[in-house]
SEFI-368286 format. One line per 8 residues: their letters; for each residue x negated, y negated, z negated of C-alpha. Coordinates in steps of 0.05 Angstrom, whole numbers, plus 5000, padded with zeros to 4 digits. Layout:
<rs>
A) X Y Z  ...
</rs>
This chain:
<rs>
MLCRLLGV) 5000 4996 5000  4942 4952 4989  4907 4966 5050  4972 4948 5086  4969 4889 5044  4902 4870 5062  4909 4888 5138  4853 4937 5126
SRGRLYAF) 4837 5017 5131  4831 5052 5072  4762 5075 5088  4742 4993 5095  4778 4982 5026  4735 5039 4992  4669 5018 5017  4688 4958 4996
LRRQDRDP) 4698 4975 4925  4644 5024 4922  4585 4959 4941  4615 4924 4885  4597 4970 4839  4530 4971 4854  4479 4935 4816  4434 4881 4854
DPEHEEKL) 4372 4906 4880  4312 4865 4859  4274 4899 4912  4319 4878 4966  4316 4804 4944  4240 4809 4949  4234 4836 5018  4285 4774 5028
RWVQDVAE) 4232 4732 5005  4169 4768 5040  4215 4766 5109  4224 4693 5103  4144 4676 5080  4120 4720 5138  4169 4684 5188  4142 4622 5163
ASDQTYGS) 4066 4638 5159  4078 4658 5236  4119 4597 5260  4178 4635 5276  4134 4684 5330  4157 4750 5289  4201 4779 5313  4236 4851 5282
RRMTRALP) 4183 4901 5308  4126 4860 5292  4161 4847 5222  4166 4924 5221  4092 4926 5223  4081 4870 5169  4127 4892 5118  4094 4965 5101
ALGYRVGR) 4020 4926 5103  4057 4897 5041  4080 4956 5008  4151 4969 5033  4179 5024 5074  4220 4997 5127  4247 5008 5200  4253 4967 5257
HHARSLMR) 4334 4963 5243  4320 4944 5173  4274 4894 5188  4319 4868 5233  4375 4867 5187  4333 4831 5140  4314 4780 5183  4391 4765 5196
QAGAWVRH) 4399 4765 5124  4341 4715 5107  4360 4675 5165  4297 4684 5205  4294 4673 5274  4246 4684 5331  4213 4624 5377  4198 4658 5442
RRRYRVTT) 4141 4635 5484  4163 4607 5550  4128 4637 5608  4071 4600 5642  4088 4571 5710  4036 4546 5759  4066 4490 5791  4000 4469 5830
NSDHDMRL) 3992 4499 5896  3915 4494 5904  3902 4537 5961  3900 4490 6016  3860 4455 6070  3864 4391 6051  3818 4346 6017  3843 4312 5947
NQVSVFAR) 3852 4238 5981  3894 4273 6028  3943 4309 5990  4012 4276 6002  4028 4271 5929  3973 4223 5918  3979 4186 5988  4036 4155 5964
PRH) 4047 4081 5960  4045 4043 5893  4103 4004 5866
</rs>
């Protein structure tokens, strides 16, 4: 009856009640702090794979998906590096003063 009233399945309600009975895990909070510290020290460049290699070095057994969920809970995000693009075509037969970019009239 309570499940229907709340609009959730019975399994979800019991899972919620089981989670409420647990004591807070101090190791989990410690892992979250380490994830935040590692992310800040790396200038937000560590993803879940690199974080998975960093946390065991600190003494925590963590898999990739656990590292990803820890990063999500800690608010750590990844700054992706931009791809280097070549914008200059140096493969030409013209001398420097004949290149059309430099031959524009000045305003």
